[in-house]
N, C-alpha and C positions, 0 to 999 in steps of 0.2 A: 114570157119576157118579164113580167112583173116579179115573178119569183126570183129570177136571176138578179134583177136590180135589188130586190129585198135582201137576198143572200149576200151580195157584194156590199151592200150598205151595212149589214150586220157584221160582216168580217172586218170592214173598215172601222166600224165603231168599236169592235173588240180590240183591234190593233191600237187604236187611239187610247183606249182605257188602259191597256197594258203599258203603253209608252208613258202615259201619265203616271201610273203607279211606279214605274222604274225611275222616272224623274223625281217624283216625290221622295222615294227612298234615297236617291242620290242627294237631294237637298237636305234631308235629315242627317245623313252621314256627314255632309260638309259642315252643317251647323254644329254638330258635336265636335268635329275636328277644329272648327274655329274657336269654340269654347275652350278646348284643351290647349290650343296654342295661345289663346288670350291669358289663360291661367299661368302658363309657363312664362309668358312675357311679363306678367305682373310680378312673378317670383324673381325673374332676372332683374327687373327694375329695382325691386327692393334690395336685392343683393348689391347692385351697382351703387345705390344710395348709401348702403352701409359701408361699402368699401371706400367710397369717396369721403365719407365722414372719418373713417379710420386713417386715410391718407392725409386728410386735413389735420387731424390730431398729431399724426407722426411727424409732420413737417412744422409743427408749432414749437414755440419756445418752451412751453410747459413740458412737452415730451422730452425735449433735449435736457431740461433741468432734471426731470425724473430719472432719465437714463444716467446722467452724470452722478446723481446722488446714489443710485443703486450700484454704481461701479466705484464708489468711494472717492469721487472727485469733489472738489469744493470750489465755490466762487470766492473771490477776494473778500475777506472779512468773515468768512465762515470758520468755525472751529470744528475740526474733524474729531469725532469721538469714536474710538474703536472699542467695542466691548471685549473684555478679556474673560475667558472661561475660567471659572473658579476651580480650585483643586477638587479632585474627586473625593467625595465623602462616602465612607462606608456606613450604611445605615445600621443602627443597633437593633437587633431583633427584640421584639417585645417578649417579656417573660411569659411562658405558657402557664396557664392556670390548670392545675390538676385537681379534679374533683374526686374526692374519696368518699366512699359510702361506708358507714360503720358496719363492722362485721356482726352478724346476728347468728347465733348458734341455731342448730336445727330444732332443738326443743322449744326455743322461743318462737320460731316460725309456726310450729304446730300449735302452740298455745295461742298465737294471734289469730288462728282460724276459729277458735271456739269462744274467745273472750276478747274484749277490747284491750289490746296490749300497749296502748300509747303511754300508759304510766309505767310499763315494764321496760321501756327502752333504755339501753345502757347509757 
């Protein structure tokens, strides 16, 4: 009878340990999911703040003035200046420099191999 109670106790203890392990694994998974959702939430909040700032600027007077100036509109008292494109100018090509080497006859080349022919240059 003791052995039966001992075996039942060991089986019950093994079941409780396995249940504890599965619950611990579930807890770890839920924590990682919570961290991922928290990171996405922070990203969404930052995006929302940026969009609200953009909406705030778009509905301001400064944005309306900038849009008006970009579309060639003016306020009373402004002088509109429209730049006119100059005539097309054809660029003049720079003269090419041609380097010429003095012609040396073959006997002067042979002579330059044996003696210093710098004073024999034509």
